[in-house]
C-alpha positions as CSV (number, residue, x, y, z in Angstrom):
1,M,20.3,-26.2,5.8
2,R,21.4,-25.7,2.3
3,I,19.3,-23.9,-0.1
4,S,19.7,-24.9,-3.7
5,A,20.3,-22.3,-6.6
6,F,17.0,-23.3,-8.0
7,A,15.1,-22.3,-4.7
8,L,17.0,-18.9,-4.6
9,A,16.1,-18.3,-8.3
10,L,12.4,-18.7,-7.1
11,F,12.7,-15.9,-4.7
12,A,14.2,-13.7,-7.3
13,I,11.2,-13.9,-9.7
14,P,9.1,-10.7,-9.3
15,A,6.0,-11.6,-7.4
16,A,3.2,-11.1,-10.2
17,S,-0.2,-12.7,-10.3
18,Y,-0.9,-11.6,-13.8
19,A,1.5,-10.2,-16.5
20,D,0.6,-6.6,-15.7
21,D,0.0,-6.9,-11.7
22,Y,2.6,-7.0,-8.9
23,K,2.3,-8.2,-5.6
24,L,4.1,-6.8,-2.4
25,G,2.9,-7.9,0.9
26,D,-0.7,-6.9,1.2
27,L,-0.5,-4.5,-1.8
28,V,-1.5,-5.4,-5.4
29,I,-0.3,-3.0,-8.1
30,E,-1.7,-3.1,-11.5
31,R,-2.4,-0.8,-14.7
32,I,1.1,0.5,-14.5
33,V,1.3,2.8,-17.6
34,A,2.9,6.1,-18.9
35,R,1.6,8.5,-21.4
36,E,3.3,8.8,-24.7
37,T,4.9,12.4,-25.0
38,P,5.8,14.8,-27.9
39,K,9.5,14.8,-28.8
40,S,10.1,18.1,-27.2
41,A,8.6,17.1,-24.0
42,M,10.8,17.5,-20.8
43,T,8.4,15.6,-18.5
44,G,6.2,12.4,-18.7
45,A,3.5,11.2,-16.5
46,G,2.9,7.8,-15.2
47,Y,-0.3,6.2,-13.7
48,L,-1.1,3.1,-11.8
49,K,-3.5,1.3,-9.3
50,I,-2.6,0.2,-5.9
51,M,-5.1,-2.2,-3.9
52,N,-4.3,-2.7,-0.1
53,M,-5.6,-6.2,0.6
54,G,-4.5,-5.8,4.2
55,V,-5.8,-4.6,7.6
56,T,-3.2,-1.7,8.0
57,A,-2.7,1.3,6.0
58,D,0.6,1.7,3.8
59,R,1.9,4.8,1.9
60,L,3.7,5.0,-1.3
61,M,6.7,7.2,-0.4
62,A,8.5,7.5,-3.6
63,V,8.9,6.4,-7.2
64,E,12.6,5.7,-8.4
65,A,13.6,5.7,-12.1
66,A,16.6,6.7,-14.2
67,Y,15.6,10.4,-14.7
68,P,17.0,13.4,-12.8
69,R,13.7,13.6,-10.8
70,V,10.7,11.5,-10.3
71,E,8.0,12.8,-8.2
72,I,4.4,12.1,-7.0
73,H,2.1,15.0,-8.0
74,D,-1.5,15.8,-7.5
75,V,-3.6,18.5,-9.4
76,K,-5.7,21.5,-8.4
77,V,-8.0,23.4,-10.6
78,E,-8.5,26.9,-9.9
79,N,-10.2,29.5,-12.3
80,D,-10.1,26.9,-14.8
81,I,-6.3,26.4,-14.7
82,A,-4.8,23.1,-13.5
83,S,-1.7,23.3,-11.5
84,M,0.4,20.4,-10.5
85,F,2.1,20.3,-7.2
86,R,4.5,17.8,-5.4
87,I,3.0,15.8,-2.6
88,E,5.0,13.6,-0.2
89,G,3.4,10.2,-0.8
90,V,0.0,8.5,-1.1
91,E,-1.7,6.7,1.5
92,I,-3.6,3.5,0.7
93,G,-5.9,2.6,3.6
94,P,-6.8,-0.8,4.7
95,S,-9.0,-2.7,2.2
96,E,-8.8,0.4,-0.1
97,S,-7.6,1.1,-3.5
98,I,-6.2,4.2,-5.0
99,T,-5.6,4.9,-8.6
100,L,-3.1,7.5,-10.1
101,Q,-4.5,8.8,-13.2
102,P,-4.8,11.8,-15.6
103,G,-6.1,15.0,-14.0
104,Q,-5.5,13.7,-10.5
105,K,-2.6,12.2,-8.5
106,H,0.1,10.9,-10.9
107,V,3.8,10.2,-11.2
108,M,6.0,12.7,-13.0
109,F,9.2,11.8,-14.6
110,M,11.4,15.0,-15.1
111,G,14.3,15.5,-17.4
112,L,13.6,13.5,-20.4
113,D,16.1,15.6,-22.1
114,G,15.1,15.0,-25.6
115,D,14.3,11.3,-25.1
116,P,10.5,11.2,-25.3
117,F,8.2,8.4,-24.0
118,E,7.0,6.4,-27.3
119,A,4.2,4.0,-27.2
120,G,5.3,0.4,-26.7
121,E,8.5,1.8,-24.8
122,E,9.1,0.2,-21.1
123,I,10.2,2.5,-18.1
124,P,11.7,0.5,-15.4
125,A,11.0,2.0,-12.0
126,T,10.8,1.1,-8.3
127,L,8.0,1.9,-6.1
128,V,8.9,2.6,-2.5
129,F,6.3,1.8,0.4
130,E,6.4,3.0,3.9
131,T,5.5,-0.6,5.3
132,A,5.8,-3.1,2.5
133,G,9.3,-1.9,1.3
134,S,10.2,-1.6,-2.3
135,I,9.2,-3.4,-5.5
136,E,10.6,-3.1,-9.1
137,V,7.8,-2.4,-11.7
138,V,7.7,-1.5,-15.5
139,F,5.5,1.5,-16.7
140,E,4.3,0.4,-20.2
141,V,4.1,3.7,-22.4
142,K,0.8,3.9,-24.2
143,S,-0.6,6.5,-26.7
144,A,-3.3,8.8,-25.4
145,D,-5.8,7.0,-27.4
146,D,-4.9,3.7,-25.3
147,L,-4.3,5.2,-22.2
148,V,-8.0,5.4,-20.9
149,E,-8.7,1.9,-21.9
150,A,-5.4,0.8,-20.2
151,L,-6.2,2.4,-16.8
152,G,-9.9,1.2,-17.1
153,I,-11.1,4.7,-16.3
154,E,-14.9,5.2,-17.3
155,G,-15.6,8.6,-18.7
156,G,-12.2,9.7,-17.9
157,H,-9.8,11.7,-20.2
158,A,-6.2,11.1,-21.2
159,G,-5.7,15.0,-21.5
160,H,-3.0,15.4,-18.8
161,G,0.4,15.4,-20.6
162,S,3.5,17.3,-21.0
163,D,2.3,19.1,-24.1
164,D,-0.8,20.5,-22.3
165,E,0.0,24.4,-22.0
166,S,-2.7,24.8,-19.2
167,H,-0.7,22.7,-16.5
168,N,1.9,24.6,-14.4
169,H,4.7,23.0,-12.4
170,N,4.8,24.5,-8.9
C-alpha cells in the first residue's frame, strides 16, 4: 500500500488540541511558559502542566533544549531559605495532573551565557517521557506580571527567578 505525501504530512503535524496544548498518548501538556530573566542571568526557569488521561502512570524523565544543561528541579525551604535541587523526573499518576510552577518543581535552563529570556521569545524544547516517548514543545517566555495568569495559579507568586538571591543551586 502506498502512502501519499499528504498523508505523511498529516502525521508530521504536532498533536495539539489547542494552540498552547500538546497531546502525546494519554498525556496532555499545557501552559508551557518560561519566566523572563534579567540580562545578567545565567539560568532561566520553565513551567508547565501535565495531565495523564490514561490508566497507567508515566514519568517526565528529561527536558532537552539548546542549552548546556537543562534539568528538572524541586525546591525545599529551610530556615526561610529556599534551595533548589535536581530531581530525576516527575511521575504523573493515572488520571492525575502535575504543575511545574514557581517555588515548586520546575525546569531549569542553565548556561544562558548573556542571552536572557525576553518576554515574547519562544524556547523550543523536547519533553522526554518514560512510557509515552518524546514530544517537541515551545516554552513561551512571559514577564513576571503575566506568568501567574499564564500558569493559571490562584494565589500563587511568580517570585522564583534567576535574580532571586535567596535561591541556591545544589
